[in-house]
C-alpha positions as CSV (number, residue, x, y, z in Angstrom):
1,M,-5.7,-90.4,-7.7
2,E,-4.3,-88.7,-10.8
3,Y,-3.7,-90.9,-13.9
4,F,-3.2,-90.8,-17.6
5,H,-3.5,-93.6,-20.2
6,F,-3.9,-94.6,-23.8
7,S,-4.6,-97.9,-25.7
8,E,-4.0,-97.8,-29.5
9,T,-4.3,-100.3,-32.3
10,G,-1.1,-99.2,-34.0
11,S,-0.4,-99.1,-37.8
12,V,-0.3,-102.8,-38.7
13,R,-2.9,-104.8,-36.8
14,Q,-6.6,-104.5,-37.6
15,N,-7.8,-104.9,-34.0
16,N,-6.5,-104.0,-30.6
17,E,-5.7,-107.1,-28.5
18,D,-4.6,-104.9,-25.6
19,N,-6.8,-104.0,-22.7
20,C,-6.4,-101.9,-19.6
21,L,-8.2,-101.4,-16.3
22,L,-8.5,-98.0,-14.6
23,L,-10.2,-98.0,-11.1
24,P,-8.5,-95.2,-9.3
25,E,-11.2,-95.3,-6.5
26,A,-9.9,-98.7,-5.7
27,G,-6.2,-97.9,-6.3
28,L,-6.3,-100.6,-9.0
29,F,-4.7,-100.4,-12.5
30,A,-3.7,-103.1,-15.0
31,V,-2.6,-103.7,-18.6
32,A,-3.0,-106.8,-20.6
33,D,-1.8,-107.9,-24.1
34,G,-3.7,-110.7,-25.7
35,M,-2.5,-113.4,-28.1
36,G,-4.3,-115.9,-30.3
37,G,-5.9,-116.1,-33.7
38,H,-9.4,-114.9,-34.9
39,R,-9.6,-112.1,-32.4
40,A,-9.1,-114.5,-29.5
41,G,-6.3,-112.4,-28.0
42,E,-8.6,-109.5,-27.3
43,V,-11.0,-112.0,-25.7
44,A,-8.3,-113.3,-23.4
45,S,-7.0,-109.8,-22.4
46,A,-10.6,-108.6,-21.8
47,L,-11.4,-111.6,-19.6
48,A,-8.2,-110.9,-17.6
49,V,-9.0,-107.2,-16.8
50,D,-12.7,-108.0,-16.3
51,S,-11.8,-110.6,-13.7
52,L,-10.0,-107.9,-11.7
53,R,-12.8,-105.5,-12.2
54,R,-15.4,-108.0,-10.9
55,K,-13.3,-108.7,-7.8
56,A,-12.4,-105.1,-7.0
57,G,-15.2,-104.9,-4.4
58,E,-13.5,-107.6,-2.4
59,L,-10.4,-105.4,-1.8
60,K,-11.9,-103.8,1.3
61,N,-12.2,-107.3,2.9
62,L,-8.9,-108.9,1.9
63,K,-5.2,-108.0,2.1
64,A,-4.0,-106.7,-1.2
65,A,-1.5,-109.5,-1.8
66,A,-4.1,-112.2,-1.2
67,W,-6.6,-110.4,-3.3
68,M,-4.1,-110.2,-6.2
69,K,-3.4,-113.9,-6.2
70,A,-7.1,-114.7,-6.1
71,A,-7.9,-112.3,-8.9
72,L,-5.2,-113.7,-11.3
73,T,-6.2,-117.2,-10.5
74,E,-9.8,-116.4,-11.4
75,A,-8.7,-114.7,-14.6
76,N,-6.7,-117.8,-15.6
77,R,-9.7,-120.0,-14.8
78,R,-12.0,-118.0,-17.0
79,I,-9.5,-118.0,-19.9
80,F,-9.2,-121.8,-19.6
81,E,-13.0,-122.2,-19.8
82,A,-13.3,-119.8,-22.7
83,S,-10.5,-121.4,-24.6
84,G,-12.7,-124.5,-25.0
85,Q,-14.5,-122.8,-27.8
86,K,-13.1,-123.8,-31.2
87,D,-12.2,-120.3,-32.4
88,Q,-10.5,-119.4,-29.0
89,A,-8.3,-122.4,-28.5
90,G,-4.7,-121.5,-27.6
91,M,-5.5,-117.9,-26.6
92,G,-3.8,-116.2,-23.7
93,T,-2.7,-112.9,-22.4
94,T,0.0,-111.0,-20.4
95,L,-1.2,-109.2,-17.3
96,T,0.5,-106.6,-15.2
97,A,-1.7,-105.3,-12.4
98,C,-1.1,-103.0,-9.4
99,V,-3.1,-102.2,-6.3
100,V,-2.1,-99.2,-4.2
101,D,-2.4,-100.3,-0.6
102,G,-1.4,-97.6,1.9
103,E,2.3,-97.0,1.6
104,Q,2.8,-100.0,-0.8
105,A,2.1,-100.9,-4.3
106,V,1.2,-104.6,-4.7
107,F,1.8,-106.2,-8.1
108,G,0.7,-109.3,-10.0
109,H,2.6,-109.9,-13.2
110,I,2.9,-112.5,-16.0
111,G,4.2,-112.1,-19.5
112,D,6.2,-109.3,-21.1
113,S,4.1,-106.3,-20.2
114,R,5.9,-104.1,-17.6
115,A,5.7,-102.0,-14.5
116,Y,8.1,-99.1,-13.9
117,L,8.7,-96.8,-10.9
118,F,9.7,-93.2,-11.4
119,R,11.2,-91.7,-8.2
120,A,13.3,-88.6,-7.8
121,G,14.3,-88.5,-11.5
122,V,15.2,-92.2,-11.5
123,F,13.2,-94.7,-13.7
124,T,13.3,-98.3,-12.6
125,Q,11.8,-101.4,-14.2
126,L,10.0,-103.4,-11.4
127,T,9.0,-106.5,-13.4
128,Q,10.9,-109.1,-15.2
129,D,9.8,-110.1,-18.7
130,H,8.6,-113.7,-19.0
131,S,9.9,-114.4,-22.5
132,V,12.1,-117.1,-24.0
133,V,15.0,-114.7,-24.7
134,E,14.9,-112.9,-21.3
135,D,14.9,-116.3,-19.6
136,L,18.1,-117.1,-21.6
137,V,19.6,-113.7,-20.6
138,R,19.0,-114.4,-16.9
139,S,20.6,-117.8,-17.3
140,G,23.6,-116.3,-19.0
141,A,23.0,-118.2,-22.3
142,L,22.4,-114.9,-24.2
143,T,23.7,-111.3,-23.8
144,P,21.2,-108.5,-23.8
145,E,22.5,-107.5,-27.2
146,E,22.0,-111.0,-28.6
147,A,18.6,-111.1,-27.1
148,S,17.6,-107.9,-28.9
149,R,18.2,-109.6,-32.3
150,H,17.0,-113.1,-31.4
151,P,14.2,-114.4,-33.7
152,A,12.2,-115.7,-30.7
153,R,12.4,-112.4,-28.7
154,N,8.6,-112.0,-28.8
155,V,7.9,-115.5,-27.7
156,L,6.5,-115.7,-24.1
157,S,7.6,-118.3,-21.6
158,R,4.7,-117.6,-19.3
159,A,1.2,-116.2,-19.8
160,L,-2.4,-116.5,-18.5
161,D,-3.5,-119.1,-21.0
162,G,-5.4,-121.6,-19.0
163,S,-2.4,-123.7,-18.1
164,P,-1.0,-123.8,-14.5
165,A,0.1,-120.1,-14.3
166,A,3.1,-118.9,-12.3
167,P,2.7,-115.1,-12.0
168,D,5.2,-113.0,-10.1
169,Y,3.7,-111.4,-7.0
170,F,5.6,-108.7,-5.1
171,A,5.2,-105.3,-3.4
172,A,7.1,-102.1,-3.5
173,D,7.2,-99.2,-1.0
174,I,5.9,-96.0,-2.5
175,Y,6.5,-92.4,-1.4
176,P,5.0,-88.9,-2.2
177,G,6.2,-87.8,-5.6
178,D,6.4,-91.4,-7.0
179,A,4.8,-92.3,-10.3
180,L,4.0,-95.8,-11.6
181,L,3.9,-96.8,-15.3
182,L,2.3,-100.0,-16.6
183,C,2.7,-100.7,-20.3
184,T,2.5,-103.5,-22.9
185,D,5.4,-104.4,-25.1
186,G,4.1,-102.4,-28.0
187,F,5.0,-99.3,-25.9
188,S,8.2,-100.5,-24.3
189,N,9.6,-101.9,-27.6
190,L,9.3,-98.5,-29.3
191,L,10.3,-96.2,-26.4
192,A,13.6,-96.8,-24.6
193,A,13.5,-96.4,-20.8
194,E,16.0,-93.6,-21.1
195,E,13.6,-91.6,-23.3
196,I,10.7,-92.2,-21.0
197,S,12.7,-91.1,-18.0
198,R,14.0,-88.0,-19.8
199,D,10.4,-87.0,-20.8
200,M,9.1,-87.5,-17.3
201,R,11.8,-85.3,-15.9
202,E,11.3,-82.6,-18.6
203,R,7.6,-82.5,-19.4
204,E,4.4,-82.0,-17.6
205,A,2.5,-85.3,-17.1
206,D,-0.6,-84.1,-19.0
207,C,1.3,-83.8,-22.2
208,L,3.4,-86.9,-22.0
209,F,1.0,-89.2,-23.7
210,A,0.5,-87.0,-26.7
211,V,4.3,-86.9,-27.2
212,W,4.7,-90.7,-26.7
213,K,1.8,-91.5,-29.1
214,D,3.3,-89.3,-31.8
215,L,6.8,-90.9,-31.3
216,I,5.4,-94.5,-31.5
217,F,3.5,-93.8,-34.7
218,E,6.5,-92.0,-36.2
219,R,8.4,-95.3,-35.5
220,G,5.9,-97.4,-37.3
221,A,3.7,-98.6,-34.4
222,P,3.9,-102.3,-35.5
223,D,2.0,-103.5,-32.5
224,N,-0.9,-102.4,-30.3
225,F,0.4,-100.2,-27.5
226,T,-1.1,-99.4,-24.1
227,A,0.2,-97.5,-21.1
228,V,-1.1,-96.2,-17.8
229,L,0.7,-93.6,-15.7
230,F,-0.6,-92.9,-12.2
231,F,0.5,-91.0,-9.1
232,P,-0.3,-92.8,-5.9
233,Y,-0.1,-89.6,-3.8
234,D,-1.7,-86.2,-4.6
235,R,0.9,-84.0,-6.3
């Protein structure tokens, strides 16, 4: 399975609290964006992707949807246990994971990292952000324009943080020629979906990440940024 990725610290933060998982042999990919002081965010995101990695061998014995729920539940449990340490209290992470299972992509998602599908020139966001302002937009209390300026726009309403988690689980049909993109908000906040879609139509896949990295740094790279692009079928 062909894939491309990067995970960068950006220009402001001293450490990268993002993590990603790349297991093409299992059809498994994920991105996570940690939160918490004293480097605890990177601990939480690392625990999340490590939990998926440890359980990857079980994919051959379980349906992908059941496996995904078990893997995210395990990740949340491990974060809960680790957050009992004084310097890791209150830590958490987003997690957007995908397993390619035959003619479907199965997703587990919590937080404001994202999954996109690129098909026949059309770029579609598959996930919903679990953030305070996006919840208000969905309820009709805020317009998308108001949400873009809201002071709480980066505050999550759901995350893997040891509390009872409520990830979204869903599946999408996939076809030859499709591409899937997983990314953290440090990527999606700096590159508009229209830009990403245009670049994917006009550029070769193996040069996209160099172009995107340069653009993000040109725009200040105020956050860590991570993205994984993969093609479920041979091109």
